[in-house]
C-alpha positions as CSV (number, residue, x, y, z in Angstrom):
1,X,21.1,-15.8,34.1
2,X,20.4,-17.6,37.3
3,X,21.8,-15.3,39.5
4,X,20.0,-12.4,37.9
5,X,16.7,-14.2,38.6
6,X,17.7,-15.2,42.2
7,X,18.2,-11.5,42.6
8,X,15.0,-10.6,41.2
9,X,12.9,-12.9,43.4
10,X,15.2,-11.3,46.4
11,X,14.2,-7.8,45.3
12,X,10.5,-8.7,44.8
13,X,10.4,-10.8,48.3
14,X,12.5,-7.7,50.2
15,X,9.7,-5.2,50.0
16,X,6.8,-6.6,51.3
17,X,8.6,-8.6,54.0
18,X,10.1,-5.0,55.0
19,X,6.8,-3.4,54.9
20,X,4.9,-6.0,57.1
21,X,8.4,-6.1,59.8
22,X,7.9,-2.6,59.9
23,X,4.1,-2.4,60.5
24,X,4.7,-4.9,63.3
25,X,7.3,-2.9,65.0
26,X,5.3,0.3,64.3
27,X,2.2,-1.2,65.8
28,X,3.8,-3.0,69.0
29,X,5.3,0.9,69.3
30,X,1.7,2.2,69.4
31,X,0.8,-0.5,72.2
32,X,3.5,-0.3,74.2
33,X,2.6,3.6,74.3
34,X,-1.1,2.6,75.5
35,X,0.6,0.6,77.9
36,X,-0.5,-2.6,76.7
37,X,1.4,-5.8,75.8
38,X,2.8,-5.7,72.6
39,X,3.0,-9.4,71.9
40,X,-0.7,-10.9,73.2
41,X,-2.7,-9.1,70.3
42,X,-0.7,-11.2,67.8
43,X,-0.9,-14.6,69.9
44,X,-4.8,-13.8,70.0
45,X,-5.2,-13.4,66.5
46,X,-3.1,-16.5,65.6
47,X,-5.2,-18.5,68.0
48,X,-8.8,-17.0,66.3
49,X,-6.9,-18.7,62.6
50,X,-6.5,-21.9,64.0
51,X,-10.7,-22.0,64.3
52,X,-12.5,-23.3,61.4
53,X,-15.2,-20.8,61.1
54,X,-12.6,-18.4,61.4
55,X,-10.9,-19.9,58.8
56,X,-13.6,-20.1,56.3
57,X,-14.7,-16.3,57.0
58,X,-11.1,-15.1,56.4
59,X,-11.5,-17.2,52.9
60,X,-14.4,-15.5,52.0
61,X,-12.8,-12.4,52.9
62,X,-9.7,-12.7,50.8
63,X,-11.7,-13.6,47.5
64,X,-13.6,-10.1,47.9
65,X,-10.3,-8.7,48.3
66,X,-8.6,-10.7,45.5
67,X,-10.9,-9.1,42.9
68,X,-10.6,-5.6,44.1
69,X,-7.2,-5.6,44.6
70,X,-7.1,-7.3,40.7
71,X,-9.0,-3.9,39.7
72,X,-6.4,-1.8,41.1
73,X,-3.4,-3.9,39.7
74,X,-4.6,-3.5,36.2
75,X,-4.7,0.3,36.6
76,X,-1.6,0.2,38.2
77,X,0.4,-1.8,35.7
78,X,-1.0,1.2,33.1
79,X,0.1,3.8,35.6
80,X,-3.2,4.8,36.1
81,X,-4.5,5.4,40.0
82,X,-8.3,3.9,39.7
83,X,-9.5,4.6,43.1
84,X,-12.8,5.0,41.8
85,X,-13.0,0.9,42.9
86,X,-15.0,1.9,45.6
87,X,-17.8,3.0,43.6
88,X,-17.6,0.8,40.6
89,X,-18.2,-2.3,42.9
90,X,-20.9,-0.7,44.8
91,X,-22.9,0.5,41.8
92,X,-22.3,-2.3,40.2
93,X,-23.6,-4.9,43.1
94,X,-26.6,-2.6,42.9
95,X,-27.5,-2.9,39.3
96,X,-27.2,-6.7,39.9
97,X,-29.4,-7.3,42.5
98,X,-31.9,-5.1,41.0
99,X,-31.8,-7.0,37.5
100,X,-31.6,-10.4,39.6
101,X,-34.7,-9.4,41.5
102,X,-36.6,-8.9,38.4
103,X,-35.4,-11.1,35.9
104,X,-35.7,-15.2,36.3
105,X,-33.7,-17.4,33.7
106,X,-32.1,-21.0,34.5
107,X,-29.3,-20.6,36.8
108,X,-26.9,-22.2,33.9
109,X,-28.1,-18.4,32.2
110,X,-28.8,-16.4,35.3
111,X,-25.3,-16.4,37.0
112,X,-23.3,-15.4,33.7
113,X,-26.1,-13.0,32.8
114,X,-25.6,-11.2,36.2
115,X,-22.1,-11.2,35.7
116,X,-22.0,-9.3,32.9
117,X,-24.3,-6.8,34.2
118,X,-21.7,-6.4,37.4
119,X,-18.9,-6.4,34.6
120,X,-20.6,-3.9,32.0
121,X,-21.8,-1.5,35.0
122,X,-18.3,-1.4,36.8
123,X,-16.7,-0.8,33.2
124,X,-19.3,2.0,32.7
125,X,-18.2,4.3,35.7
126,X,-14.7,3.4,35.3
127,X,-14.9,4.2,31.6
128,X,-16.5,8.0,32.3
129,X,-13.1,8.6,34.2
130,X,-11.0,7.0,31.0
131,X,-12.9,9.2,28.6
132,X,-12.0,12.1,30.5
133,X,-8.7,11.3,30.7
134,X,-7.9,10.8,27.2
135,X,-10.4,13.6,25.7
136,X,-9.5,16.2,28.4
137,X,-6.4,15.1,30.2
138,X,-8.4,14.9,33.9
139,X,-6.6,13.2,36.3
140,X,-7.8,9.6,37.2
141,X,-7.8,10.2,40.4
142,X,-9.8,13.0,40.6
143,X,-12.1,12.1,38.2
144,X,-12.5,8.7,40.2
145,X,-12.6,10.3,43.5
146,X,-15.7,12.1,42.4
147,X,-17.5,9.4,40.8
148,X,-17.3,7.4,44.2
149,X,-19.4,10.3,45.5
150,X,-21.9,10.1,42.6
151,X,-21.8,6.7,42.7
152,X,-23.0,6.9,46.6
153,X,-25.5,9.3,45.5
154,X,-26.8,7.4,42.7
155,X,-27.1,4.3,45.1
156,X,-29.1,6.2,47.6
157,X,-31.8,7.7,45.1
158,X,-32.2,4.2,43.2
159,X,-32.5,2.4,46.5
160,X,-35.4,4.8,47.5
161,X,-39.1,2.9,48.0
162,X,-40.8,4.6,45.0
163,X,-37.8,3.6,42.7
164,X,-36.7,0.3,42.8
165,X,-36.4,0.2,46.8
166,X,-38.3,-2.0,49.1
167,X,-38.5,-1.4,52.9
168,X,-36.9,-3.9,55.3
169,X,-37.5,-2.4,58.9
170,X,-35.1,0.4,59.1
171,X,-33.4,-0.7,56.1
172,X,-33.8,-0.2,52.5
173,X,-33.1,-2.9,50.2
174,X,-33.6,-3.5,46.0
175,X,-35.7,-6.8,47.0
176,X,-34.3,-10.5,47.2
177,X,-33.1,-11.6,43.8
178,X,-34.3,-14.9,42.2
179,X,-32.6,-18.0,43.5
180,X,-31.6,-19.2,40.1
181,X,-28.7,-16.4,40.5
182,X,-27.7,-17.6,44.0
183,X,-24.3,-19.0,43.6
184,X,-23.9,-22.5,45.1
185,X,-21.1,-22.6,47.5
186,X,-19.1,-25.2,49.1
187,X,-20.6,-26.2,52.7
188,X,-18.2,-26.7,55.6
189,X,-20.8,-28.0,57.7
190,X,-20.7,-26.1,61.2
191,X,-17.7,-23.8,59.9
192,X,-20.1,-22.4,57.3
193,X,-19.6,-22.3,53.5
194,X,-17.0,-21.0,51.2
195,X,-18.5,-18.6,48.6
196,X,-18.6,-20.4,45.3
197,X,-17.8,-17.1,43.7
198,X,-14.2,-17.4,45.6
199,X,-13.0,-19.9,42.4
200,X,-14.0,-17.2,40.1
201,X,-11.7,-14.7,41.9
202,X,-8.6,-17.1,41.3
203,X,-9.7,-18.2,37.6
204,X,-9.8,-14.0,37.5
205,X,-6.4,-14.3,39.0
206,X,-4.7,-16.7,36.4
207,X,-6.5,-14.6,33.4
208,X,-4.8,-11.3,34.6
209,X,-1.4,-13.6,34.5
210,X,-1.8,-14.7,31.4
211,X,-3.3,-11.7,29.6
212,X,-0.7,-9.7,31.0
213,X,2.3,-11.9,30.4
214,X,1.5,-14.2,27.5
215,X,-0.1,-11.7,24.8
216,X,0.8,-8.8,22.9
217,X,-2.1,-6.9,24.5
218,X,-0.7,-7.6,27.7
219,X,3.0,-6.4,26.8
220,X,1.7,-2.9,25.1
221,X,-0.1,-2.4,28.6
222,X,3.3,-2.8,30.2
223,X,5.1,-0.7,28.0
224,X,2.6,1.9,27.5
225,X,2.6,1.8,31.9
226,X,6.5,2.2,31.5
227,X,6.5,5.0,29.2
228,X,3.5,6.4,26.6
229,X,6.4,7.7,24.7
230,X,8.3,5.0,23.9
231,X,4.9,2.7,23.5
232,X,3.7,5.2,20.7
233,X,6.9,5.0,19.0
234,X,6.8,1.4,18.7
235,X,3.1,2.0,17.1
236,X,1.0,1.7,20.6
237,X,-2.0,4.1,20.7
238,X,-1.1,5.0,23.9
239,X,-4.9,7.0,24.3
240,X,-6.6,3.7,23.4
241,X,-4.4,1.8,26.2
242,X,-5.6,4.2,28.7
243,X,-9.6,4.1,27.8
244,X,-8.9,0.3,27.6
245,X,-7.3,-0.4,31.2
246,X,-9.8,1.6,32.8
247,X,-12.6,0.0,31.3
248,X,-10.9,-3.9,32.4
249,X,-10.3,-2.0,35.9
250,X,-13.7,-1.4,36.1
251,X,-15.1,-4.5,34.7
252,X,-13.1,-6.5,37.5
253,X,-14.1,-4.2,39.9
254,X,-17.9,-4.9,39.7
255,X,-17.3,-8.5,40.1
256,X,-15.8,-7.6,43.6
257,X,-18.9,-7.1,45.1
258,X,-20.7,-10.6,43.9
259,X,-19.0,-13.0,46.0
260,X,-21.2,-11.3,48.8
261,X,-24.3,-10.5,46.8
262,X,-24.5,-13.8,44.6
263,X,-23.3,-16.2,47.7
264,X,-24.7,-14.6,51.0
265,X,-26.9,-11.3,51.0
266,X,-28.8,-12.0,47.7
267,X,-30.0,-8.4,47.8
268,X,-27.9,-4.7,47.8
269,X,-29.0,-3.0,51.2
270,X,-27.7,0.4,52.9
271,X,-25.7,-2.3,54.9
272,X,-24.0,-3.9,52.0
273,X,-19.9,-3.6,52.7
274,X,-18.3,-0.6,51.9
275,X,-14.4,0.3,51.3
276,X,-13.3,-2.4,49.7
277,X,-11.6,-0.5,46.9
278,X,-9.4,1.3,49.0
279,X,-8.6,-2.0,50.8
280,X,-7.9,-3.7,47.3
281,X,-4.9,-0.4,47.1
282,X,-3.5,-1.6,50.3
283,X,-3.7,-5.2,49.5
284,X,-2.4,-4.5,45.5
285,X,0.4,-2.5,46.8
286,X,1.6,-5.4,49.0
287,X,1.2,-8.0,46.6
288,X,3.4,-5.5,44.2
289,X,0.3,-5.7,41.2
290,X,1.6,-10.1,41.4
291,X,-1.4,-12.4,40.7
292,X,0.0,-14.5,43.6
293,X,1.8,-11.7,45.8
294,X,-1.9,-10.4,45.9
295,X,-3.3,-13.3,47.0
296,X,-1.2,-13.8,49.8
297,X,-1.7,-9.7,50.8
298,X,-5.6,-10.6,50.5
299,X,-4.9,-13.5,52.8
300,X,-3.4,-11.4,55.5
301,X,-5.6,-8.8,55.4
302,X,-8.5,-10.9,55.5
303,X,-6.7,-12.7,58.3
304,X,-6.5,-9.1,60.7
305,X,-10.5,-7.9,59.6
306,X,-11.8,-11.6,60.9
307,X,-9.6,-12.6,63.5
308,X,-9.2,-8.5,65.1
309,X,-12.7,-9.1,66.7
310,X,-11.6,-11.1,69.1
311,X,-9.4,-8.3,71.0
312,X,-12.5,-7.2,72.2
313,X,-12.8,-10.0,74.6
314,X,-9.8,-10.7,75.8
315,X,-9.2,-11.2,79.3
316,X,-8.0,-9.9,82.1
317,X,-7.2,-6.9,79.5
318,X,-9.2,-6.2,76.4
319,X,-7.6,-4.8,73.2
320,X,-9.1,-2.4,70.7
321,X,-9.5,-4.7,67.5
322,X,-8.9,-0.9,65.7
323,X,-5.3,-2.2,66.8
324,X,-5.8,-4.6,63.1
325,X,-7.0,-1.2,61.1
326,X,-3.9,0.6,62.6
327,X,-1.6,-2.0,61.1
328,X,-3.2,-1.9,58.0
329,X,-2.4,1.7,57.6
330,X,1.1,1.5,58.6
331,X,1.6,-1.2,55.9
332,X,0.6,1.2,53.5
333,X,3.4,3.9,54.5
334,X,5.7,1.1,55.2
335,X,5.0,-0.5,51.9
336,X,5.6,3.2,50.0
337,X,8.7,3.6,51.8
338,X,10.4,0.1,51.6
339,X,9.5,-0.4,47.7
340,X,11.3,3.1,47.3
341,X,14.2,2.0,49.9
342,X,14.6,-1.7,47.8
343,X,13.8,0.0,44.6
344,X,16.8,2.4,45.2
345,X,19.3,-0.4,46.3
346,X,18.2,-2.9,43.7
347,X,19.5,0.2,41.3
348,X,22.5,1.0,43.1
349,X,23.6,-2.9,42.8
350,X,22.6,-2.9,39.2
351,X,25.1,0.1,38.8
352,X,27.9,-1.3,40.8
353,X,27.5,-4.8,38.6
354,X,27.4,-3.0,35.6
355,X,30.7,-0.5,36.5
356,X,32.7,-3.9,37.7
357,X,31.5,-5.5,34.1
358,X,33.0,-2.3,32.4
359,X,36.2,-2.2,34.0
360,X,36.9,-5.6,33.6
361,X,36.1,-5.4,29.7
362,X,38.3,-2.2,30.1
363,X,41.4,-4.0,31.6
364,X,40.7,-7.1,29.3
365,X,41.1,-4.3,26.2
366,X,44.1,-2.9,27.6
367,X,45.8,-6.3,28.1
368,X,44.9,-7.4,24.9
369,X,46.5,-4.0,23.2
370,X,49.5,-5.0,25.3
371,X,49.9,-8.3,24.2
372,X,49.4,-7.1,20.4
373,X,52.2,-4.0,20.6
374,X,54.4,-6.6,22.0
């Protein structure tokens, strides 16, 4: 049993390690091809990670990425590809900002209320794709991509001045939220402030692990993701699980924009960060849908994001900060390839082990027959 556990850990770690090494090697080739030093960019980025203000930025960004990746991971464990996290968190952030600007409650009630608004909005938007899948067989990939486009247009309409929007220079905003809805952070002095909502992200990861691994619902979710037919044979309603998984995934996605909204921006405008959902896919893949793995992956990607701007100001030769973007893209490709390679390798090892055990059992059986014959 102990040996099996070690092998399982080895297989779990091998995929991400191979992916990261492959991404670094391929990125280095890109740098060499462009006539640049393949080592210096990494050195510069690691130097940036030593500054306290950059560390705060990395932690804040990692908390945002972590929630987006958890939303994706919930779908992955159900064998669903929720590409709509991007639209779900943006629409949820916008609706939360509108409610926060027009409703004023004591802080002990205001913040949970705003979180509920975000969860319900994200769940509603993801639920549309879930309903289409279980009732009409529409692929969640197609449905969520279309819903992302609709969410973008809907947000553009709702932030118009004549609807809920308010002019702010050349930008449009939903208005500043009531201060009772501002989530207090951890003051780090000159380094800045760590979003208080980062704690909520950590708690969400713990809850994700507990539900998935310690409850009947989590078992049904994983079983249905592995095989809907087998799950149905054991009494699980596969369609209900699909819809439930999409609702939960959307609800978690709705929280992804709140660290920035409640901890910094306090309003939703056209400059609100976009693309977090797609980054969440990368992180969920790299973290293998494991809450601890996702945490490390979120920190890695946040590090690449926040340390890479220093490349623009390197002397005597400046590097394009897009190197970090190239590396993230290569990580996605490498993850897919390395995980499949590790899966095949693990399967072959298991087949060889089973074959050896069967051969040993057959030899033992033959020896017993020979003894009995004597």
